[in-house]
Backbone bond lengths (Angstrom), bond angles and torsions (degrees), N, CA, C in turn:
res aa  C-N    CA-C-N  psi(-1)  N-CA   C-N-CA  omega(-1)  CA-C   N-CA-C  phi
1 M - - - 1.459 - - 1.518 109.14 -
2 V 1.324 116.67 136.01 1.456 120.43 -178.81 1.506 110.21 -123.90
3 A 1.322 116.50 153.93 1.456 122.31 179.34 1.509 109.84 -96.12
4 Q 1.327 115.23 150.64 1.450 119.95 174.22 1.519 109.33 -75.96
5 P 1.352 118.17 155.57 1.460 120.17 -179.73 1.520 112.04 -54.37
6 V 1.317 116.37 137.60 1.456 122.00 -179.41 1.514 109.85 -91.35
7 S 1.319 116.43 136.06 1.452 120.61 -179.18 1.509 110.06 -78.46
8 S 1.325 117.22 136.43 1.458 121.67 177.66 1.511 109.31 -79.90
9 A 1.341 115.00 177.71 1.461 119.79 -179.70 1.518 111.43 -60.34
10 S 1.315 117.98 -28.34 1.452 121.85 -179.88 1.514 112.55 -83.30
11 G 1.336 117.39 -3.66 1.451 120.86 -179.79 1.518 113.69 91.89
12 K 1.325 117.78 -3.20 1.458 121.43 -178.76 1.515 109.72 -85.07
13 L 1.344 116.36 134.64 1.446 120.83 177.67 1.525 109.86 -73.14
14 E 1.301 116.01 127.56 1.456 121.02 -177.13 1.525 110.06 -104.74
15 K 1.316 116.81 128.98 1.461 122.03 175.80 1.526 109.53 -103.75
16 A 1.316 116.55 134.83 1.461 121.32 176.40 1.524 109.63 -71.18
17 C 1.319 116.04 156.96 1.458 119.40 177.82 1.517 110.22 -157.65
18 L 1.321 115.36 161.67 1.453 123.02 168.06 1.514 106.74 -107.26
19 R 1.344 116.13 135.32 1.459 120.13 -177.95 1.529 109.53 -131.08
20 V 1.326 115.75 133.64 1.459 121.10 177.59 1.526 109.06 -78.46
21 V 1.337 116.61 126.12 1.460 121.23 179.39 1.523 112.32 -113.44
22 D 1.314 116.94 -8.78 1.463 120.36 178.98 1.525 108.23 -153.77
23 G 1.337 116.15 120.62 1.456 120.20 -179.05 1.523 110.59 123.68
24 E 1.321 116.39 135.99 1.457 121.56 -177.14 1.525 109.76 -88.89
25 V 1.339 116.45 108.21 1.460 122.05 179.65 1.523 108.91 -134.29
26 S 1.335 116.28 158.98 1.467 120.13 -178.85 1.524 111.70 -72.55
27 E 1.330 116.54 -36.43 1.464 121.50 177.41 1.518 108.41 -108.22
28 T 1.328 116.85 117.66 1.467 120.21 -176.30 1.520 113.14 -102.38
29 E 1.329 117.97 -4.79 1.461 120.30 -178.76 1.514 110.29 -148.25
30 L 1.323 116.03 138.81 1.461 122.18 173.44 1.513 107.46 -126.29
31 R 1.337 116.10 103.07 1.459 120.97 179.80 1.521 108.81 -87.25
32 F 1.324 116.18 130.50 1.450 120.86 -175.35 1.527 110.92 -70.24
33 M 1.319 116.85 141.77 1.455 121.41 174.46 1.526 110.29 -73.50
34 F 1.340 115.75 -33.26 1.464 122.87 177.54 1.522 107.66 -134.75
35 N 1.319 116.89 137.25 1.454 120.01 177.98 1.526 110.13 -69.22
36 P 1.322 118.01 146.83 1.459 119.65 179.26 1.524 111.22 -66.51
37 S 1.321 116.00 144.71 1.466 119.93 177.57 1.523 110.89 -80.78
38 E 1.342 115.82 -19.15 1.456 120.73 178.35 1.519 109.01 -165.68
39 Y 1.322 115.72 159.61 1.452 120.89 169.38 1.519 108.17 -148.68
40 T 1.311 115.66 157.99 1.456 121.46 -174.96 1.521 110.25 -114.76
41 V 1.325 116.52 132.80 1.462 122.64 177.76 1.522 108.22 -120.24
42 S 1.314 117.10 132.08 1.458 119.78 178.86 1.526 110.27 -140.01
43 K 1.308 115.67 149.19 1.461 122.46 176.58 1.516 107.32 -154.63
44 S 1.299 117.33 143.48 1.462 120.27 -178.10 1.525 110.39 -139.03
45 A 1.306 114.63 160.97 1.464 121.89 176.44 1.519 108.46 -114.86
46 K 1.308 116.25 145.45 1.455 120.46 -179.46 1.522 110.13 -101.85
47 W 1.318 115.53 125.29 1.452 122.09 178.78 1.529 109.09 -126.63
48 T 1.298 117.08 149.07 1.463 121.21 171.67 1.520 108.12 -126.52
49 R 1.320 114.70 151.21 1.459 119.70 -179.49 1.534 108.41 -124.74
50 P 1.317 117.75 106.08 1.468 120.14 178.57 1.533 111.04 -59.24
51 T 1.292 115.42 145.43 1.460 119.33 179.00 1.530 110.15 -123.42
52 T 1.324 114.52 145.86 1.469 120.96 175.42 1.520 107.51 -134.56
53 S 1.298 115.32 144.64 1.475 119.52 -176.78 1.520 112.57 -67.70
54 S 1.347 116.75 -22.07 1.468 119.75 -176.41 1.529 112.84 -95.28
55 A 1.352 117.61 -3.18 1.470 120.16 -176.59 1.521 110.56 -69.20
56 K 1.342 115.89 134.40 1.460 121.38 177.69 1.527 111.99 -91.59
57 S 1.315 117.80 -13.12 1.462 122.25 178.52 1.524 108.28 -143.62
58 A 1.303 115.46 172.22 1.463 120.13 -178.23 1.528 110.45 -63.18
59 T 1.321 115.94 141.65 1.464 120.26 177.80 1.519 110.61 -81.56
60 K 1.308 116.32 164.26 1.460 121.52 -178.84 1.532 110.76 -71.77
61 P 1.328 118.31 129.00 1.462 119.85 -179.52 1.527 111.17 -71.52
62 E 1.330 115.92 153.55 1.457 122.02 178.86 1.525 109.48 -116.49
63 F 1.315 114.99 129.65 1.468 120.31 -179.16 1.524 109.33 -77.01
64 N 1.347 116.38 128.62 1.461 121.78 -177.90 1.524 113.78 -114.46
65 G 1.334 116.80 13.54 1.459 119.57 176.06 1.521 113.86 112.71
66 A 1.327 114.59 159.48 1.461 121.42 178.73 1.522 110.25 -88.01
67 Q 1.301 116.18 143.41 1.452 122.20 176.37 1.530 109.20 -86.80
68 P 1.330 118.77 157.54 1.462 120.06 -178.68 1.522 112.23 -65.10
69 Q 1.322 115.28 144.99 1.457 120.76 176.07 1.523 109.72 -69.35
70 A 1.315 116.81 141.16 1.464 121.69 179.90 1.522 109.70 -121.54
71 V 1.309 116.04 142.68 1.465 122.63 179.44 1.528 108.18 -131.62
72 S 1.310 116.54 133.25 1.458 120.55 177.02 1.520 109.79 -135.36
73 M 1.320 115.93 148.20 1.461 120.89 179.61 1.516 110.26 -160.46
74 E 1.316 115.20 167.20 1.455 122.10 176.35 1.526 108.68 -110.06
75 V 1.318 115.76 130.80 1.463 121.44 -179.74 1.530 108.72 -114.78
76 F 1.323 116.13 129.89 1.461 121.60 -176.05 1.527 110.06 -109.59
77 F 1.328 116.42 129.57 1.462 122.82 177.80 1.534 108.86 -119.51
78 D 1.320 116.34 131.08 1.467 120.39 -179.79 1.523 109.14 -145.60
79 D 1.319 116.38 115.61 1.465 121.49 179.28 1.522 110.77 -121.31
80 F 1.340 115.84 30.48 1.469 120.98 -175.41 1.526 112.00 -63.31
81 E 1.345 116.82 -47.00 1.461 119.84 -176.44 1.517 112.22 -64.68
82 A 1.337 116.73 -38.59 1.463 119.95 -179.50 1.524 112.01 -83.94
83 K 1.329 116.64 -7.04 1.470 121.54 -178.31 1.534 110.94 54.02
84 G 1.334 114.56 40.13 1.462 119.04 -177.83 1.517 112.03 -93.79
85 D 1.340 116.10 -130.91 1.456 120.94 -174.37 1.525 107.86 -156.81
86 V 1.338 116.98 121.02 1.462 120.43 -178.97 1.530 112.10 -92.97
87 A 1.327 116.89 -3.63 1.465 119.69 -176.24 1.523 112.18 -61.30
88 G 1.341 116.92 -34.90 1.459 120.22 -178.96 1.520 112.27 -63.78
89 R 1.328 117.66 -38.27 1.465 121.11 179.73 1.532 110.49 -67.97
90 V 1.322 115.66 -42.32 1.460 119.18 178.07 1.530 109.98 -65.21
91 Q 1.342 116.54 -39.39 1.456 119.96 -179.63 1.523 111.45 -62.98
92 T 1.340 117.11 -34.66 1.469 120.54 176.61 1.523 110.36 -59.25
93 L 1.334 116.93 -44.87 1.460 120.49 178.04 1.531 110.92 -62.12
94 L 1.330 116.14 -43.95 1.461 119.89 179.70 1.528 110.95 -62.92
95 D 1.329 116.41 -41.14 1.465 120.35 -179.81 1.522 111.50 -63.63
96 W 1.334 116.87 -32.87 1.461 120.25 -178.21 1.528 113.10 -72.59
97 T 1.329 117.65 -8.07 1.468 119.77 174.54 1.529 111.43 -86.77
98 K 1.329 117.07 -8.94 1.459 121.68 -175.77 1.530 110.68 -98.29
99 P 1.313 118.61 152.51 1.468 120.37 175.51 1.522 110.47 -65.27
100 T 1.319 116.60 144.16 1.461 120.82 179.43 1.531 110.08 -72.45
101 K 1.327 115.75 156.04 1.461 120.34 -179.52 1.529 111.48 -62.14
102 V 1.332 116.07 -38.76 1.460 119.98 -179.48 1.527 110.64 -63.18
103 S 1.337 116.90 -43.36 1.468 119.63 -179.38 1.531 110.96 -67.01
104 V 1.331 116.93 -34.50 1.460 120.41 177.79 1.530 110.21 -66.79
105 N 1.338 115.68 -43.06 1.470 120.05 179.16 1.523 111.86 -62.62
106 K 1.331 116.40 -30.39 1.464 121.03 178.40 1.523 111.87 -84.67
107 Q 1.349 115.25 1.80 1.466 122.09 -178.22 1.527 111.66 60.15
108 Q 1.334 114.85 32.96 1.455 122.06 174.59 1.522 107.99 -134.37
109 P 1.342 117.86 65.93 1.468 121.54 -173.63 1.523 112.14 -55.42
110 S 1.330 115.29 129.32 1.453 120.36 179.69 1.529 109.27 -156.62
111 P 1.324 118.34 134.60 1.460 120.48 174.88 1.522 110.06 -75.12
112 P 1.317 117.64 164.61 1.468 119.36 178.25 1.522 111.79 -66.03
113 I 1.326 115.57 152.40 1.462 122.44 176.72 1.521 108.16 -98.50
114 V 1.326 116.68 133.64 1.459 121.00 -175.02 1.526 110.91 -121.93
115 V 1.344 115.02 159.79 1.459 122.16 170.93 1.520 107.75 -125.63
116 F 1.316 116.03 155.37 1.461 122.43 177.67 1.520 108.19 -104.73
117 E 1.325 116.74 126.03 1.461 121.13 -178.39 1.526 109.61 -123.96
118 W 1.340 115.09 138.62 1.467 120.15 177.27 1.523 108.15 -152.49
119 G 1.312 116.44 81.76 1.454 121.55 179.48 1.511 111.52 55.85
120 A 1.341 115.42 -128.01 1.467 120.65 -178.43 1.519 112.18 -93.80
121 N 1.324 117.64 11.09 1.465 121.32 -179.63 1.534 109.90 -60.23
122 P 1.343 117.49 116.20 1.472 119.98 -176.12 1.523 114.25 -90.29
123 A 1.349 117.76 -4.84 1.463 120.25 -170.60 1.528 113.03 -59.13
124 L 1.333 117.51 -38.91 1.457 121.08 -178.69 1.526 111.53 -119.25
125 A 1.340 116.22 27.31 1.469 120.22 -175.53 1.521 112.23 -61.17
126 G 1.321 117.64 -33.11 1.463 119.77 -177.45 1.516 113.83 -99.26
127 F 1.323 116.87 4.03 1.466 119.88 -176.10 1.522 111.02 -84.69
128 R 1.327 116.24 131.81 1.454 122.87 171.26 1.520 107.51 -139.04
129 G 1.318 116.12 133.59 1.444 117.61 -175.29 1.518 112.55 -161.24
130 Y 1.305 115.79 -173.35 1.454 120.79 178.36 1.525 108.85 -114.14
131 L 1.323 115.68 157.11 1.453 120.53 177.39 1.529 108.64 -77.06
132 K 1.312 115.98 111.99 1.462 121.08 -178.01 1.519 111.30 -80.73
133 S 1.333 116.33 -36.07 1.464 119.39 178.75 1.519 110.32 -156.31
134 V 1.322 115.08 149.94 1.464 123.12 175.73 1.525 107.48 -137.68
135 T 1.326 116.18 123.73 1.466 121.20 176.72 1.519 108.30 -124.59
136 A 1.315 116.94 115.58 1.465 121.92 -175.68 1.524 110.43 -110.05
137 K 1.321 115.85 139.46 1.458 122.30 176.81 1.530 108.58 -125.31
138 Y 1.334 116.75 116.18 1.463 122.26 178.14 1.522 108.83 -88.22
139 T 1.353 115.84 133.51 1.470 118.99 -172.70 1.522 114.42 -127.31
140 L 1.325 119.18 -7.53 1.468 120.85 179.82 1.519 108.63 -147.03
141 F 1.353 115.91 138.87 1.464 119.99 -173.15 1.526 111.28 -138.28
142 K 1.347 115.62 155.12 1.448 121.74 168.57 1.528 108.50 -73.79
143 P 1.325 117.42 166.08 1.468 119.31 176.73 1.535 113.47 -55.93
144 D 1.346 116.40 -28.18 1.466 118.83 -179.12 1.529 112.50 -88.10
145 G 1.336 116.92 4.82 1.463 121.00 177.54 1.511 114.93 95.53
146 T 1.324 118.90 -5.61 1.466 121.54 178.86 1.527 110.23 -63.49
147 P 1.328 118.55 126.18 1.473 120.53 -177.58 1.530 112.06 -73.57
148 L 1.323 115.09 131.52 1.464 121.80 179.40 1.525 112.87 -107.27
149 R 1.322 116.86 -17.50 1.462 119.88 -175.76 1.518 108.74 -146.10
150 A 1.322 115.75 139.46 1.462 120.18 179.81 1.525 110.25 -154.20
151 T 1.304 114.89 152.73 1.460 122.34 173.94 1.528 107.62 -123.26
152 A 1.321 116.34 130.13 1.466 120.51 -178.65 1.522 109.96 -119.86
153 Q 1.308 115.62 128.76 1.460 121.98 172.70 1.532 107.05 -95.88
154 I 1.322 116.30 120.26 1.460 119.04 -178.07 1.528 110.27 -121.15
155 A 1.314 114.97 144.85 1.467 121.68 177.44 1.521 108.09 -128.91
156 M 1.321 116.24 132.38 1.462 122.25 179.78 1.521 109.42 -121.43
157 E 1.323 115.35 149.06 1.464 120.37 178.39 1.524 109.60 -127.57
158 E 1.308 115.23 138.72 1.462 123.15 -174.59 1.527 113.11 -60.96
159 V 1.331 114.90 139.97 1.456 122.30 170.10 1.528 106.56 -116.51
160 P 1.324 119.39 123.80 1.469 121.18 -177.51 1.522 111.45 -57.19
161 T 1.326 115.31 141.97 1.456 120.64 177.05 1.512 109.77 -70.41
162 E 1.325 116.77 131.96 1.451 121.27 179.31 1.524 110.34 -72.29
163 P 1.331 118.01 157.45 1.462 120.14 177.85 1.520 111.18 -55.73
164 K 1.323 116.01 143.91 1.452 121.02 -178.60 1.515 110.93 -60.48
165 G 1.331 114.60 137.62 1.455 120.00 -175.81 1.513 112.84 -78.88
166 Q 1.327 114.96 170.17 1.447 120.77 177.67 1.512 109.66 -118.23
167 N 1.304 115.34 158.37 1.450 121.48 176.10 1.525 108.45 -61.86
168 P 1.367 118.06 121.16 1.458 119.08 -174.97 1.519 113.97 -67.34
169 T 1.340 117.43 -18.11 1.458 119.00 -177.70 1.515 111.90 -87.00
170 S 1.330 116.27 -37.17 1.460 118.48 -176.11 1.515 113.44 -111.52
171 G 1.341 116.98 -20.34 1.447 120.57 -177.36 1.508 112.57 78.94
172 A 1.326 119.51 -0.91 1.451 122.76 -178.98 1.512 110.06 -96.62
173 L 1.350 116.81 131.01 1.449 120.76 -178.51 1.516 112.02 -65.04
174 D 1.330 116.81 -31.10 1.454 119.99 -175.44 1.526 113.77 -92.99
175 S 1.320 118.89 13.20 1.457 120.71 178.51 1.518 110.27 -74.10
176 R 1.312 115.91 144.03 1.465 120.64 179.97 1.516 110.05 -80.81
177 R 1.354 114.56 147.84 1.450 120.89 178.47 1.510 109.10 -144.44
178 S 1.325 115.89 170.05 1.464 121.03 170.72 1.514 107.55 -131.02
179 H 1.316 115.67 160.98 1.466 121.08 -177.80 1.521 108.69 -140.14
180 V 1.327 116.38 134.56 1.455 121.88 175.84 1.521 108.24 -94.62
181 V 1.326 116.24 122.16 1.458 121.80 -176.07 1.526 110.16 -66.49
182 G 1.326 116.02 129.75 1.455 121.76 177.19 1.515 110.81 -112.05
183 D 1.322 117.16 175.84 1.461 121.35 178.78 1.518 109.96 -60.95
184 G 1.325 116.06 132.24 1.462 120.63 179.25 1.510 114.05 86.49
185 D 1.332 117.79 -7.04 1.463 120.37 178.30 1.526 110.73 -71.46
186 S 1.304 116.55 149.41 1.457 123.59 171.17 1.523 107.13 -140.62
187 L 1.325 116.43 164.13 1.463 118.82 177.49 1.526 110.15 -63.77
188 H 1.340 116.96 -30.93 1.464 120.35 177.42 1.532 110.57 -64.04
189 S 1.336 116.25 -46.35 1.464 119.10 -177.45 1.530 111.08 -68.53
190 V 1.349 116.90 -36.27 1.465 119.78 177.87 1.526 110.06 -66.98
191 A 1.346 116.89 -42.24 1.468 120.75 179.60 1.521 110.68 -62.33
192 Y 1.322 116.48 -39.67 1.469 118.88 178.62 1.522 110.90 -66.67
193 R 1.352 116.24 -41.80 1.458 120.20 -177.82 1.531 111.18 -66.74
194 E 1.337 116.73 -36.83 1.459 120.28 -175.34 1.533 112.87 -85.30
195 Y 1.347 116.15 -38.99 1.466 119.30 -172.73 1.530 113.59 -116.81
196 G 1.342 116.78 -10.91 1.453 119.28 -173.27 1.511 112.18 74.62
197 D 1.350 117.57 16.62 1.467 122.37 -176.77 1.522 109.44 -143.42
198 P 1.352 119.04 102.21 1.462 120.72 -177.56 1.518 113.90 -66.32
199 T 1.347 118.38 -18.78 1.463 120.34 -178.95 1.527 112.54 -70.21
200 L 1.338 117.08 -12.41 1.473 119.90 179.35 1.522 112.12 -82.88
201 W 1.351 117.55 13.43 1.473 120.10 177.42 1.523 110.89 -61.29
202 R 1.330 116.61 -30.98 1.471 119.53 -179.81 1.526 110.61 -64.54
203 S 1.320 117.06 -35.54 1.468 120.44 178.32 1.531 110.28 -63.64
204 L 1.333 116.75 -41.83 1.465 120.20 178.24 1.523 110.67 -62.98
205 A 1.340 116.17 -40.82 1.469 120.19 -179.92 1.524 110.82 -63.82
206 I 1.333 116.47 -45.67 1.465 121.14 -179.38 1.528 110.70 -65.63
207 Y 1.312 116.86 -45.28 1.467 122.31 -176.17 1.520 111.75 -62.80
208 N 1.345 116.00 -34.11 1.465 120.77 -177.16 1.528 113.46 -102.58
209 G 1.354 117.17 4.88 1.458 120.53 178.25 1.521 113.03 63.14
210 I 1.331 116.95 36.82 1.467 121.46 -179.19 1.526 108.61 -89.26
211 D 1.351 116.15 116.42 1.462 120.66 -177.34 1.524 112.70 -79.86
212 D 1.327 116.92 -36.47 1.462 121.05 -178.53 1.528 109.21 -121.87
213 P 1.335 117.41 91.65 1.474 120.25 -175.35 1.518 113.33 -67.11
214 L 1.340 118.03 -13.89 1.464 120.54 -179.22 1.523 111.82 -82.78
215 R 1.326 117.26 -8.41 1.463 120.52 -179.69 1.526 109.72 -124.65
216 L 1.299 114.64 81.08 1.458 120.17 177.93 1.520 108.99 -94.10
217 R 1.321 116.85 127.71 1.464 121.17 179.96 1.509 109.95 -81.21
218 S 1.335 116.41 128.23 1.456 120.88 177.23 1.525 109.57 -60.03
219 G 1.310 116.66 133.48 1.458 121.79 -177.49 1.514 113.46 97.76
220 L 1.334 117.53 -11.12 1.463 121.40 178.59 1.519 110.22 -69.54
221 R 1.322 116.91 133.20 1.464 121.26 176.74 1.518 108.91 -94.93
222 I 1.305 116.52 123.02 1.460 120.72 176.98 1.526 108.55 -114.76
223 F 1.309 115.35 145.97 1.457 120.78 -178.70 1.524 109.79 -94.86
224 I 1.315 115.47 141.82 1.457 122.20 -175.40 1.525 109.43 -101.55
225 P 1.336 118.29 112.54 1.473 119.06 175.83 1.513 110.59 -68.98
226 T 1.311 115.99 160.75 1.462 119.18 176.89 1.514 109.29 -65.13
227 A 1.333 116.47 164.30 1.450 120.54 -179.96 1.529 111.35 -59.66
228 A 1.328 116.43 -38.40 1.460 120.38 -179.88 1.529 110.65 -67.26
229 E 1.336 116.06 -42.46 1.467 119.58 178.33 1.519 111.09 -64.22
230 A 1.324 116.80 -41.98 1.461 121.12 -179.52 1.520 110.33 -60.93
231 A 1.325 117.40 -40.56 1.454 121.19 179.82 1.513 111.56 -66.27
232 R 1.345 116.94 -35.49 1.465 120.20 -179.21 1.518 112.63 -74.16
233 L 1.327 117.99 -24.66 1.449 121.73 -175.09 1.530 113.53 -77.65
234 V 1.331 117.93 -15.66 1.473 120.81 -178.51 1.515 110.75 -112.04
């Protein structure tokens, strides 16, 4: 079961999507045809409890660290009315589980890192991770076998955010910079590259007076506020 797109405060229908923020891939965004009706978030901590044969009561547990956050959801694809093909969308998900060619060439195999975006939904605003598994089930086909409908179960696992970068020219975190938007760029990807935090995309939008952050024109120069300014703007 899938939910219809939810209207934002401005009245605009918001579609959920997965967006690549780290890793060189041909497809950097997969916008959902239908918003998920639910998703599951889990995180756990690892504890151990030493035992001794002479103890009369339970010993004090020892904290051994937090486990990565996990996110799972069901994504529904349906191209019946347009008589198109949903295989390409499913293939994008499958491709994102594989190491990128660039990482393989560097002998550091790694799949792309993705974020989940859904309008102003803050629940997973700070989550970035890799696709741990994708299971697709095709349920409707053209007479020639072309799939028209599919359901994909996807599971993602958290990747820790790397330390915030510094300006390569001055070495100072608070130095001002500008960035020329290229193909495939988004405010999320720029925020991650500049601050190590994709949730600061709103600061970039406010600082540059960008009304529609989903439509960035290639070649547009945007100015990068300092880390302190970006934090104050949100």
